C-alpha positions in Angstrom: 5.5 -33.3 -14.9 5.5 -29.9 -13.3 2.2 -29.0 -14.9 0.6 -32.3 -13.7 1.9 -31.7 -10.2 0.7 -28.1 -10.2 -2.9 -29.1 -11.2 -3.0 -31.5 -8.3 -1.4 -29.0 -5.9 -4.2 -26.5 -6.3 -6.7 -29.3 -5.3 -4.9 -30.0 -2.1 -5.0 -28.1 1.2 -2.8 -25.0 1.4 -0.4 -26.7 3.8 0.0 -29.8 1.7 0.5 -27.7 -1.4 3.1 -25.7 0.4 5.0 -28.7 1.5 5.0 -30.2 -2.0 6.1 -27.0 -3.6 9.0 -26.7 -1.3 8.3 -23.0 -0.8 6.5 -23.1 2.6 3.5 -21.0 1.5 0.3 -21.1 -0.5 -2.7 -19.0 -0.6 -5.5 -20.0 1.8 -8.8 -21.1 0.6 -11.7 -18.6 0.4 -13.8 -18.5 3.5 -16.6 -21.0 3.7 -18.9 -18.2 4.6 -18.7 -14.5 3.5 -16.8 -12.3 5.9 -19.3 -10.0 7.7 -19.2 -6.2 6.9 -18.5 -5.6 10.6 -15.0 -7.1 10.1 -14.1 -3.9 8.1 -15.3 -1.4 10.7 -13.0 1.6 11.4 -11.2 1.3 14.8 -12.1 4.0 17.4 -8.4 5.1 17.7 -6.9 5.1 14.2 -3.3 6.3 14.6 -0.9 7.0 17.5 -1.1 10.6 18.7 1.5 13.2 17.8 1.6 16.9 18.7 0.1 19.3 16.2 3.5 21.0 15.9 5.2 17.7 14.9 2.5 17.0 12.3 2.7 20.6 10.9 6.5 20.3 10.7 6.2 16.9 9.0 3.8 18.3 6.4 6.2 21.2 5.7 9.1 18.8 5.2 7.0 16.5 3.1 6.5 19.4 0.7 10.0 20.8 0.9 12.2 20.4 -2.2 15.3 21.0 0.0 15.1 17.3 0.9 16.3 16.3 -2.6 19.9 16.6 -3.8 19.3 19.1 -6.5 16.3 20.9 -4.9 13.9 19.7 -7.6 11.8 17.1 -5.7 9.9 16.8 -2.5 8.1 13.8 -1.1 4.8 15.4 -2.4 6.2 15.4 -6.0 5.5 11.7 -6.1 2.8 11.4 -3.4 -0.1 13.6 -4.5 -3.3 13.4 -2.5 -5.6 13.6 -5.5 -3.8 10.5 -6.9 -4.2 8.4 -3.8 -0.9 9.9 -2.6 0.8 8.3 -5.6 1.9 9.9 -8.9 -0.3 8.3 -11.5 2.7 6.8 -13.3 3.3 3.1 -14.1 6.7 3.4 -12.3 8.1 6.3 -10.3 10.4 9.0 -11.6 13.3 10.0 -9.4 15.9 12.8 -9.5 17.0 13.9 -12.9 14.2 12.0 -14.5 15.5 8.6 -13.4 12.9 5.9 -14.2 12.4 3.8 -11.1 11.8 0.0 -11.0 8.5 0.0 -9.1 5.2 1.8 -9.0 5.0 4.6 -6.5 2.9 3.2 -3.6 0.0 5.2 -2.3 0.3 6.4 1.3 -3.3 6.3 2.5 -3.5 4.4 5.8 0.2 3.7 6.0 0.0 4.1 9.7 -1.7 0.7 9.9 1.1 -1.1 8.0 3.4 -3.2 10.1 6.2 -2.9 7.5 6.8 -0.4 4.8 7.7 -0.5 1.1 6.3 -3.2 -1.2 9.1 -5.5 0.0 8.8 -4.6 3.7 12.4 -3.5 4.1 11.4 -0.7 6.5 10.1 -1.7 9.9 8.4 1.6 10.7 7.4 4.9 9.2 10.4 6.5 10.9 12.7 3.9 9.3 11.1 4.5 5.9 10.9 8.3 5.9 14.4 9.1 4.8 15.1 6.1 2.7 13.8 7.8 -0.5 15.8 10.9 0.4 19.0 8.9 0.6 18.4 6.7 -2.4 20.6 8.0 -5.3 17.9 7.2 -7.9 15.0 8.7 -5.9 15.8 12.0 -4.2 19.6 11.7 -4.2 20.5 13.5 -1.0 22.5 13.0 2.1 20.1 13.3 5.1 22.9 14.8 7.2 23.5 17.5 4.6 19.7 18.1 4.3 19.5 18.6 8.1 22.4 21.1 7.9 20.7 22.9 5.1 17.5 23.2 7.1 19.3 24.2 10.2 20.7 27.2 8.4 17.1 28.5 8.0 16.1 30.3 11.2 12.4 29.7 10.7 12.9 26.0 10.2 15.1 25.9 13.4 12.3 27.5 15.3 9.8 24.9 14.0 12.0 22.0 15.1 12.4 23.6 18.5 8.6 23.9 18.9 8.0 20.4 17.6 10.7 18.7 19.7 11.4 21.0 22.7 13.2 18.1 24.6 15.7 17.9 21.8 15.4 20.9 19.5 18.3 20.3 17.1 17.6 19.8 13.4 18.7 16.2 12.8 17.9 13.4 10.4 16.2 11.5 13.2 14.0 14.5 14.0 13.2 14.9 10.4 12.1 11.3 10.2 9.9 11.6 13.3 8.2 14.6 11.9 7.5 13.1 8.5 6.2 9.9 10.1 3.9 12.0 12.3 2.4 13.7 9.3 2.1 10.4 7.3 0.1 8.8 10.2 -2.5 11.4 9.6 -3.1 10.1 6.1 -6.2 8.2 7.2 -8.9 7.9 4.6 -12.4 9.2 5.4 -15.8 7.5 5.5 -16.8 5.9 2.2 -20.1 4.7 0.8 -19.2 1.1 1.9 -18.8 2.3 5.5 -22.3 3.8 5.5 -23.8 0.7 4.0 -22.0 -1.5 6.5 -23.4 0.7 9.3 -26.9 0.0 8.1 -27.7 2.6 5.4 -29.0 0.2 2.8 -29.1 2.8 0.0 -25.4 3.9 0.4 -24.1 1.4 -2.2 -25.5 0.4 -5.5 -26.9 -3.1 -5.9 -23.9 -3.9 -8.1 -21.5 -2.9 -5.3 -23.5 -5.0 -2.7 -23.1 -8.0 -5.0 -19.5 -7.2 -5.4 -18.9 -7.1 -1.6 -20.5 -10.6 -1.4 -18.0 -11.8 -3.9 -15.1 -9.9 -2.3 -15.9 -11.3 1.1 -16.8 -14.8 -0.1 -16.2 -16.9 -3.2 -13.7 -14.5 -4.9 -11.4 -14.8 -1.9 -10.3 -11.2 -1.9 -10.8 -11.0 1.9 -8.2 -13.6 2.5 -5.6 -10.9 2.2 -7.6 -7.6 2.2 -8.7 -7.8 5.8 -9.6 -5.3 8.6 -10.6 -1.7 8.3 -7.7 -0.8 6.0 -8.4 -3.9 4.0 -4.9 -5.2 4.2 -3.4 -8.0 6.3 0.0 -6.3 6.2 1.6 -9.5 4.9 3.4 -10.4 1.7 1.9 -12.4 -1.1 2.9 -13.4 -4.6 0.4 -11.5 -6.8 1.1 -13.6 -9.9 2.8 -11.2 -12.2 5.3 -12.5 -14.7 8.0 -10.0 -14.1 11.3 -10.9 -12.5 11.0 -8.7 -9.4 11.3 -11.0 -6.4 10.0 -8.4 -3.9 10.2 -9.7 -0.3 12.4 -12.6 -1.4 15.2 -10.2 -2.2 15.1 -8.9 1.4 14.7 -12.2 3.3 16.5 -14.5 0.9 13.8 -17.1 1.5 12.4 -18.9 -1.5 8.9 -18.8 -0.1 9.0 -15.0 -0.2 10.0 -14.8 -3.9 7.7 -12.5 -5.9 5.8 -11.5 -2.7 4.7 -8.0 -2.1 2.9 -6.3 0.8 -0.9 -6.3 0.6 -1.9 -2.6 -0.1 -4.8 -0.9 1.6 -7.8 -0.8 -0.7 -9.1 2.4 0.8 -9.1 5.2 -1.9 -8.1 2.5 -4.4 -10.1 4.1 -7.2 -7.8 7.2 -7.0 -4.5 5.4 -7.2 -4.3 3.9 -10.7 -2.3 2.3 -12.2 -1.9 -0.8 -10.1 0.5 -3.5 -8.9 4.1 -3.1 -7.9 5.1 -2.6 -11.5 2.2 -0.4 -12.5 1.3 -2.8 -15.3 -2.5 -2.9 -14.7 -4.2 0.4 -15.7 -7.6 0.0 -14.2 -9.5 -1.8 -11.5 -11.2 -3.9 -14.1 -7.7 -5.0 -15.3 -6.8 -6.0 -11.7 -10.0 -8.1 -11.4 -9.3 -9.7 -14.7 -5.7 -10.5 -13.6 -6.8 -12.3 -10.5 -9.6 -14.1 -12.4 -7.6 -15.4 -15.3 -4.2 -13.7 -15.7 -2.0 -14.9 -12.8 1.0 -16.9 -13.8 1.2 -20.6 -12.8 3.5 -20.5 -9.8 3.0 -22.6 -6.6 2.9 -19.3 -4.6 0.7 -17.4 -7.0 -3.0 -16.8 -6.3 -5.4 -19.4 -7.7 -7.6 -18.2 -10.5 -11.3 -17.6 -9.7 -14.0 -18.3 -12.2 -16.0 -15.0 -12.6 -18.5 -14.0 -15.1 -18.3 -10.6 -16.9 -21.2 -9.4 -14.7 -19.4 -10.5 -11.5 -16.2 -8.8 -12.5 -18.2 -5.5 -13.0 -19.8 -6.0 -9.6 -16.4 -6.4 -7.9 -15.2 -3.2 -9.6 -18.3 -1.4 -8.3 -17.6 -2.5 -4.8 -13.9 -1.4 -5.0 -15.1 2.0 -6.2 -17.3 2.2 -3.1 -14.2 2.3 -0.9 -13.2 5.8 -2.1 -14.1 8.4 0.5 -16.5 11.3 -0.3 -13.8 13.9 0.0 -10.0 13.8 -0.2 -8.4 15.6 2.7 -4.7 16.4 2.5 
């Protein structure tokens, strides 16, 4: 009976399917016409301004192993620029070699995200900044003790005073502000797609152009990967069979079960492996998953019929979103 109902649900409008499923959510239909390249144009003002001193302090803290309980890890240990500000592992590794449950998310363009972490449990970069520090499995430190440790360093005290002259004390709140200021500078640079979208016809290969047509049209990728950062900032069930309920564990709502924040696709070619569990090793595997590998759940994405050539074209387009030069 469930299989019969599901087959009919995917033929109904998203609203009707949501009501029948009892979960209140279903993926929208692909756009009737392809989304125009101009919909992905970089905004003129990318991120909120912070002082150079705050950004410099944040960069120093991001790379400082004193933020971990045993002095072995920094934020940069797991967020490496050349790996899309990820770590290249299927799932992260915390203090003492602890294997973490989820894939380390990339940090490119996090300043555009309305909520942070795959499950959205942090409302801002400032909220997010010290959560890994305090997590006993990740960096295993007490932020107050970290602040005291840094305050004992005269050079670090001077840097905090320069960055925050109105309140020069070394505190967890000031640490979070500085790290967030640095993270907001992690804005990816121009990519071949941007030049093509601006009118330079030869900037993308014919395969990548065909891939964009699919991405923005029939394949339905642009339903969730919208705007310049190519993320709607919302939470969706990505159709993996694992038991991680993602956003649902935070909100307690059934409609949020298995939902994870849509990641930015900028620099996506540098941040393998993929998905919240790191289970898909390549972009080709990701495309295959959405074409024919998603589990049959009412909230999961609908499978899209794609030929082998179309799948290669989509991968070519995704690779065109990597900027020419990675800047730390």
